[in-house]
N, C-alpha and C positions, 0 to 999 in steps of 0.2 A: 504494500500500500504506500503510495508516494506522498499523499497529502498529510501533513502534520502528524508525523509518526507518533503513535500512542493515543491518538484521538480519532474516533470514528467520525467521518464526515457526516454532516446532517443533511437529510432529505425531507422536505415537506411536500406532501401530495394533497392538493386541494380537490376533493371529490373522490368518492369511493365507488364509482360506477365500474363498468367493465374494464376500462383502461386504467383508471386510477388505482383500484385495489390490486390489479395485476402488477403494476410498478412497485407498489408498496411491499407486496409479498416477496417479490423476486430480489429486492434489495435489503430485506430484513436481516440477512446474515452478515452484511458488509458495511452497513451504514446505520446511523441513528435516525430511524424513520419515524415520522409523525404523519399519520393520516387524519385529515380533517373532513368531516361530513356532518351536516345538520341532522341526518337520520341516524337512528340507532342500529339499523340493519341494512345490508345490501338487499335490494329487490331485483330478482331476476325477471325483468319486465318482458323478456321475450315470451314468457309463459303466462303473462298477465291475462290475456284474453281467454286462455284455457281455464284459468282460475275463476274467471267471471261466471262461466257456465258450469264449472265443476269446482265448487269452493274447497273441496278436500285438497286441492293443489296448493292452497294458500300457505300452509305450513311448510311446504317444500321450497317455495320461492322467496322466502324471507330468511336471511341468515345473519345473526348478530355480528357486527364488526369486531367485537371482542374475541371472536374465534379466528381472526385473520393473522395477527402478528405474534411472534414468540418474543422477540427482543424489543420491538418498537412499541409505540403507543398510539391509541386511537383517541382523538378529541372529538366529542360531539359538539360541534361549533360550526360556524360558517365565516367565510371571509367577507369583510365589508369594505376594505380598502387594500389593494395590492398595487404597489408601485415598485417596479424592478423586483428585487428579492425581499422587499420589506412588506410584511403581511400583518394587517390588523384584523383581529377576529371580533365577532359580535360581543364576546365576553370582555373586550378591551385587551386581551392578551396580544402580545406582539412577537412575531417570529421573523428571523432573518437567516434562513438556512444557507448552507453551501450550495445546494441545488433545490430549485423550486419547480414542481410539476403542476401545471394547471390542467385539471381534468374535471371541471365542474359540470360539463355536459349541457343538457337541455331539459326543458319541460315539454310535456305533450298532454293533450286532454285525456282525462280519465275515461276508461280504465286501462289504456295502454301503459300509462304511467300513473302513479298515485302520489299526489303532492301532500303527503302526510308524513311528518318526521318520525312518528312512533309507529312501529310495526303493528302493534295490536289495534291502533286506531285505523290504520290503513286496511287491515284485514276486515275490520268491522264495516268499513265503508264498502268494500267489495262484496261482503255478504248482503248488505242492504240492497245494493244494486242487483245482485243475483235474485233476491226476492221480488224486486220490482220487475225485472225481466221475466221471471217465471210466470207472473200474473198477466203479462201483456199478450195480446193476440196478434197485434201488428207492430212491427219494429221498423224505424227509419234510421238509416245510417247515412250521414252526410260526409262524403269523401270516398272516392273509389281508388285510393292508393292501397298499399299493402295492408295497412291496418283495417281499413273498411272491408276489404275482401276477406281477410282472415277472420274478422269478427263475424261477418255474414256466414262463413263456413262453420265456425264454432257454434253459432246459434242454431243453424239448420241441422247440424249433426246431433246436437243434444235435444233440441225442440223442433223436430221436423214439421210439426203442425203449424208453427208460427209463420205468418207472412212477413217476409223481410224485403225491404226496398233499399237500394243504394242510389243516392242522388249525387251527381257531380256536374260541375260546369264543363269539364273536359268532354270531348266527343267520344273518348274511349277510356277504358280502365287503365290503371297502372302506368301513368306517365313516367318517362325516364328512359335510360339507354338500354332498353330491352327489345328482344326480337318480337315481332308482331305475332309469331307463332305462340309465344307464351301467353299473350293477351287472349288470343283466340281459344287456346286450351282452357284457360281459367274461365272465360265467358261460357264455354260449352258446359263445363262442370257446374258453374253457378246456375245456368239455365236448367240443367238436369235436377238440381236441388230445389228448384222453384224460386230462386232469388230473382226479384224484379229489378232491372236496371233502368234508371232515369238519367240519361246522360245528355250533355250538350246544351243545357239551358240552366243559367244560374237561378238560385232561389231568390225571391224578392226580399227575403229576410230569414234569419234563423228562427226556429220555433221560440215562442215566448216561454214555454216551460223549461225548467232546468234540465239539462241532459242527465241521463242515467237515473231518472226518477219516473215513477208512474204518474202520468198526467196526459190529458188529451193534447194531441199534437196536430196542428194543421198549418201547412205552408203551401205557397203557390210559386211555381216556376215563372220565369219571365215569359215563357211560352203560353202561360195561362193554365197550366195543368195543376190541379189541386192534389196534394199528397197528405194523407192522414195516418196517424199511428197512435199507439198507447204509450210509447216510450221512444226516445231517440238518443243517439250517441253521436258526438262530434268526433270525426275521424280525420282531422287535418289540423295543422297549426303547430309548428315547432317553435319554441322560444328558447334562444340560447341564453345561458347564464353568464353574462359578461358585465353586469352592472357594477361590480366591485373594482374593475380595472381603472387605473389612473395613470397620468403621465404618458410616457412613451408607449406603455402597453396599450392604453386606450387608442393611441394614435396608430397602432399597428393593425387595428381591425379593418377588414376589407368591406366592400359595399354590402355584402350579405351578413356582416356581423361576426365573421370568423377571424381568429387570430392568424396572421400570416406566419408560417413556419418554414424553415429551410429543410433540406433533405434529411437532416438528422433530428428533425422535430423540435429544434430550438427556435424560440420566438425570434423573429428577425430583429436585429439590433440589440439583442440580449446575449449575455455570455453564458449564464447558467440558469436560464428560465426556459422551460419547455412547455409545450401544449400538445395534448392528444385528444382523440375522440371528437365528439360533435363540435367542441370549441375550436378546433384547428381546421385550417383549410387544406390539410394534407390529403383528404379523401372525402367521399360521401359519408353522410351520417348513418352509420350502422353499427350495431353492437359488436359484430364480428370484426370489423375494421378497427374498432377501439381496442379490442383485445390484442390484435396483431401489433398495433402501435405500442401498446403497453409492454409486450414482450421485447420488441426491438429497443424501445427507450431504456428499459431496465438494463439491457445488455450494453447499451452505449454509455449510460451513467457508470456502470461497473468498469467499463474501459477507462473512462475519465478518472475514476477513483484510483484504479490500480496502475494506470499508465501502461498497461499491457494490451497489445493488439491495436486494431484500427476500428474507427467508427463505421457503422453500417448505415447505408442510406435507405430510407423508406421508399419503396416503389408503390405507386398508386395501383390499387387492385383493379382487375378487370371487372366489368359489370357482372354482378351476381345477385341473385335473390332467390329465396325459397319461400313460397306462399302456401302453407298448409290450409286446407279448407276442412278443418276438423282432423281427427286422428288418421283417417284413411284416405283422404283426398287431397288435391292440390297439385301444384306444378312449380317448376323452378328453372332458372338458368344459371348454370355453374361452369366455371372454367374446367377444361379437361373432358367435358361431355360434348358429344356431337348433338346439336339441336338442344331441345329442352328435356327436362326430366319430368316424368309423369307422376301419377298418384302413388304408385308402389315405391318408387325411389324417394319421393317427397316424404312419405310416411316413415320410411326407414331412416332418412337423414334427420328429419326434424319433427314431423307430425305426431308421432307416438310419444316420444320422450321429451321433446321441446328443449333439448340441450341442458336439462336441469343438472345432471351429474357433472357434466363438463364445466358448466358455468359457476358451480359452487365448490369446485374441487380445492381451491386455494384456502377455503375456510376449514382447515383441518386441525386447528388448535383445540384441545379439550376445553370445554366450557369452564372458565375459571371460577364460576360460582358453584360448581359441582365437582365432586371428586373425579379424577381421571379414571377412565375405564381400565 
């Protein structure tokens, strides 16, 4: 170790999502790691829609952060000001680590993400939404991206008798850099399930009723078509968590609100400040990309600490997506596959297990509030 012999270098990771907790875990043996997150638990939100229709999944997708680090520490707090490597937390604590990793991610409408810092409160909210959904006969989903399509499939797989409508201003589903064959396959499967698509005309306004609650829903498209339901879900709208950035960091945001990073995921203009996941402009916003970036960044910071080896450049990933429509249906586009993958491969890759074991594998520290097994 080349830095300050006898002292472990300090690493602060802001945000315990897919990328953030990966970095923290992989550096726990070599650095004085502090992970900061306002929530008490990591939420594996990739399986959140499955947990909405099958609440028994909830206990599997929330894992306490206290089970992540052996040597480092977890602070249940949030950053309110970050300027360079100077961090001020909501508790007024101040940190200035040797290495700072910004991984605060983004918010997304419930239930794809749950904006509740306490796991038990988040689970209770999901169970309430499940009860409301269970009692509904007609469901409206606004947004035909991956979340809207996946939620439609989950609902129809668990509650085949419900009428599900997806509305979107776009003329087709799943906008993005994907093959048209993937859209065609997903549309065919949705049609077979009985999901109704209302595309190509914006709504004159979102429903007055709160989303994910039982209430009469009535909206009209600009084309004049009336849509009604007993419950609705908002399936669009990412909000990046960048409000705490100050000084040169705030000036580094691009037009879309992402932090500009170099090939080593270092924030441009900074020496030891890095950004990964949704916050960075390194790639598209996906949990899988955040994990890849977390792995690479941990290796690069280890290289900087030890002075051994060379830094590895991050390579933007090719277009990929897997959209399960319940446990046994869906389709995807993946590198290494000719064309698209269909229901069987989608179920095997994601649909049945929803990556739960893989995504919670780092949380292997025995619960410190209980005797070790």
